[in-house]
VMD Tcl script that draws the C-alpha trace (Angstrom):
set ca {
  {-9.78 135.38 135.18}
  {-11.75 133.77 138.14}
  {-10.69 134.39 142.00}
  {-13.87 133.00 143.66}
  {-14.66 129.60 144.12}
  {-17.86 128.65 143.18}
  {-19.68 127.08 146.95}
  {-19.46 128.97 149.88}
  {-18.88 126.76 153.58}
  {-21.00 126.10 156.85}
  {-20.13 127.99 159.50}
  {-20.46 126.45 163.44}
  {-19.61 128.03 166.49}
  {-19.96 126.17 169.46}
  {-20.34 127.72 173.06}
  {-17.38 130.12 172.47}
  {-16.41 132.52 175.05}
  {-13.67 135.17 175.45}
  {-12.58 136.35 178.56}
  {-9.99 139.73 179.45}
  {-9.35 139.06 182.76}
  {-12.66 138.91 184.59}
  {-14.62 140.79 181.30}
  {-16.53 138.31 179.94}
  {-16.28 139.68 175.90}
  {-17.90 136.27 174.31}
  {-19.98 134.31 176.65}
  {-21.04 130.52 175.67}
  {-22.01 131.87 171.80}
  {-22.99 129.02 169.51}
  {-24.36 129.54 165.90}
  {-24.55 127.65 162.93}
  {-24.38 129.88 159.70}
  {-25.40 128.24 156.05}
  {-26.61 131.48 154.69}
  {-24.47 133.51 151.65}
  {-24.68 136.81 153.54}
  {-24.61 137.27 157.08}
  {-24.03 140.66 159.27}
  {-23.46 141.30 162.53}
  {-24.29 144.47 164.09}
  {-23.85 146.10 167.33}
  {-22.32 148.99 169.75}
  {-18.85 149.42 169.84}
  {-17.15 146.95 172.47}
  {-20.06 144.76 172.04}
  {-17.72 141.83 171.10}
  {-18.58 141.72 167.21}
  {-14.91 142.22 166.00}
  {-13.75 139.76 169.00}
  {-16.66 136.81 167.21}
  {-14.56 137.72 163.79}
  {-11.20 137.19 164.52}
  {-12.02 134.21 166.39}
  {-13.62 133.16 163.33}
  {-10.71 133.52 161.19}
  {-8.31 131.74 164.27}
  {-6.77 134.66 165.10}
  {-8.65 135.22 168.45}
  {-8.10 132.58 171.19}
  {-11.03 131.29 172.71}
  {-11.17 130.80 176.42}
  {-13.43 127.84 175.96}
  {-15.68 126.60 172.91}
  {-14.91 125.50 169.15}
  {-15.22 127.15 165.85}
  {-15.68 125.15 162.25}
  {-15.29 126.82 159.05}
  {-16.30 123.93 156.08}
  {-15.38 121.17 158.61}
  {-11.87 122.98 159.46}
  {-11.42 123.80 163.21}
  {-9.65 127.38 162.38}
  {-7.93 127.41 165.95}
  {-6.14 124.14 165.58}
  {-5.65 123.62 161.91}
  {-4.04 127.16 160.90}
  {-2.55 125.26 157.62}
  {-5.99 124.70 156.63}
  {-8.02 127.57 158.19}
  {-6.00 129.98 155.73}
  {-7.21 127.85 152.63}
  {-10.95 128.45 153.88}
  {-11.17 131.59 155.82}
  {-10.02 135.01 154.81}
  {-10.30 138.60 156.83}
  {-10.50 142.12 155.70}
  {-9.72 144.04 159.09}
  {-11.46 147.43 159.49}
  {-8.25 149.90 159.29}
  {-6.45 148.75 156.30}
  {-2.98 150.02 157.67}
  {-3.08 147.29 160.21}
  {-3.29 144.34 157.54}
  {-0.74 145.57 154.60}
  {2.67 144.61 154.92}
  {4.57 145.38 152.08}
  {5.33 148.82 150.38}
  {4.14 147.87 147.00}
  {0.86 146.76 145.60}
  {2.03 143.60 144.19}
  {3.97 142.28 146.72}
  {1.18 142.90 149.09}
  {-1.09 140.61 146.79}
  {1.82 138.11 146.24}
  {2.43 137.13 149.89}
  {-0.55 135.42 150.46}
  {-0.14 133.25 147.48}
  {3.20 132.09 148.53}
  {2.13 131.20 151.57}
  {-0.31 128.72 149.61}
  {3.00 127.34 148.20}
  {2.83 128.87 144.94}
  {6.21 130.25 143.30}
  {6.98 134.28 142.92}
  {6.64 133.55 138.91}
  {3.08 131.67 139.50}
  {1.78 134.04 141.91}
  {3.12 137.48 139.98}
  {0.78 135.84 137.10}
  {-2.12 134.94 139.02}
  {-2.04 138.64 140.67}
  {-1.50 140.68 137.44}
  {-4.62 138.69 135.88}
  {-6.46 139.88 138.89}
  {-5.24 143.80 138.78}
  {-6.42 143.37 134.91}
  {-9.92 142.04 135.93}
  {-10.38 145.05 138.44}
  {-8.78 147.22 135.89}
  {-5.64 148.39 138.22}
  {-2.86 146.64 136.31}
  {-0.71 149.54 136.69}
  {-1.16 149.36 140.61}
  {1.33 146.20 140.21}
  {4.63 148.54 141.22}
  {2.51 151.20 142.81}
  {3.25 152.11 146.31}
  {1.05 151.61 148.74}
  {1.43 155.38 150.26}
  {0.19 156.91 147.61}
  {-3.44 154.75 147.44}
  {-6.50 156.61 149.14}
  {-7.97 155.06 152.02}
  {-10.49 153.27 149.94}
  {-8.11 152.00 147.62}
  {-6.16 150.50 150.32}
  {-9.35 149.00 151.38}
  {-9.54 147.21 147.93}
  {-5.83 146.03 147.87}
  {-6.87 144.58 151.44}
  {-9.97 142.83 149.64}
  {-7.89 141.67 146.34}
  {-5.00 139.68 148.50}
  {-7.65 137.71 150.40}
  {-9.86 137.08 147.26}
  {-6.70 135.98 144.98}
  {-6.25 133.26 147.87}
  {-9.62 131.63 147.34}
  {-11.46 131.48 150.58}
  {-14.91 129.67 151.05}
  {-15.17 132.36 153.86}
  {-14.66 136.23 153.63}
  {-15.01 137.98 157.13}
  {-15.39 142.04 156.74}
  {-14.85 143.99 159.95}
  {-16.01 147.67 159.39}
  {-15.20 147.91 155.42}
  {-16.21 150.92 154.65}
  {-15.13 153.26 158.19}
  {-13.31 156.28 157.02}
  {-13.99 156.37 153.14}
  {-16.71 158.32 151.34}
  {-19.97 157.27 150.26}
  {-19.17 157.01 146.11}
  {-16.03 154.62 147.62}
  {-17.90 152.82 149.70}
  {-20.46 152.07 146.60}
  {-17.63 151.07 144.54}
  {-16.38 148.64 146.86}
  {-20.29 147.01 147.80}
  {-20.16 146.71 143.55}
  {-16.77 144.46 144.27}
  {-18.61 142.46 147.01}
  {-21.95 141.80 145.40}
  {-21.27 139.36 142.72}
  {-18.60 137.04 145.10}
  {-19.53 133.48 145.46}
  {-18.08 133.17 148.67}
  {-20.07 133.27 152.14}
  {-19.83 136.96 153.34}
  {-19.95 137.85 156.90}
  {-19.53 141.43 157.71}
  {-19.21 143.23 160.92}
  {-20.71 146.65 161.22}
  {-22.50 148.96 163.54}
  {-24.90 150.96 160.47}
  {-28.01 149.25 160.00}
  {-27.86 150.46 156.25}
  {-24.95 148.43 155.32}
  {-27.51 145.15 155.39}
  {-30.26 146.10 153.38}
  {-29.38 143.14 150.97}
  {-28.62 140.68 153.34}
  {-29.97 136.93 154.20}
  {-29.54 137.32 157.90}
  {-28.16 139.79 160.58}
  {-27.37 139.06 164.11}
  {-27.53 141.49 166.75}
  {-24.23 140.96 169.34}
  {-24.63 142.78 172.60}
  {-22.57 142.02 176.03}
  {-20.83 139.31 174.86}
  {-23.86 137.25 173.46}
  {-26.90 137.06 170.88}
  {-29.75 139.81 171.31}
  {-31.44 139.09 167.99}
  {-31.24 136.73 165.06}
  {-33.33 137.17 161.54}
  {-34.09 139.30 158.82}
  {-32.40 142.37 158.61}
  {-35.29 144.53 158.91}
  {-36.66 142.69 161.92}
  {-33.75 142.73 163.61}
  {-32.56 146.52 162.80}
  {-36.11 147.73 164.23}
  {-35.17 145.65 167.69}
  {-31.58 147.05 167.54}
  {-32.64 150.75 166.84}
  {-35.51 150.46 169.57}
  {-32.96 149.57 172.01}
  {-30.42 151.79 171.20}
  {-33.04 154.87 171.32}
  {-33.84 153.43 174.92}
  {-30.08 153.33 175.69}
  {-29.17 157.01 174.56}
  {-32.58 158.43 176.54}
  {-31.81 156.23 179.52}
  {-27.83 157.78 179.65}
  {-28.32 161.65 178.34}
}
mol new
graphics top color blue
foreach p $ca { graphics top sphere $p radius 0.5 }
foreach p [lrange $ca 0 end-1] q [lrange $ca 1 end] { graphics top cylinder $p $q radius 0.2 }
display resetview
């Protein structure tokens, strides 16, 4: 069963700003993204997660616009959920149903499928990932890595063109991280991943360093990571 589309989507960010009172979380940020594997790196509090949520249409902009595959995500929510899906850093903030089957079914019914149609697709998906026995399994019995996989599958079932991942490997062990990376590698979607760990982006086409609400560097992972690490070393030395 194929649960990914055969193409990706253009992402256009025009003068996006998000303020929290007088604090500028994002300021006049503009980017055009056409690559299929793009990362955002930066310190905690640098604006990465805010930008990702804005790209999903979940964070209100004080000014500016964001388009995914031509859809303004903040204004056309019905079309936006067909174009873009997001997996949060904490799976417990995303999962709302007690069983795996119910959780995976929900997004499909929001797209207009009947319960029977949705369950057919869910079972086919679980079979493809060798997890068919998970349909009636309680979410509470899953490990953190397994919960991350449920969140990922729930989004993939909706067949978005863009997949947004916010620190997807936080709190899980290395073998589980490698397994999740195996699930992500063959996907046809545009994947936009946020992390503060440089090694995460070794095989990505493009890396963007965000800090103080703006772009500090943008280019190949190797070049951007060097600039980021040099700046972090100087920052630590200054604040010791």
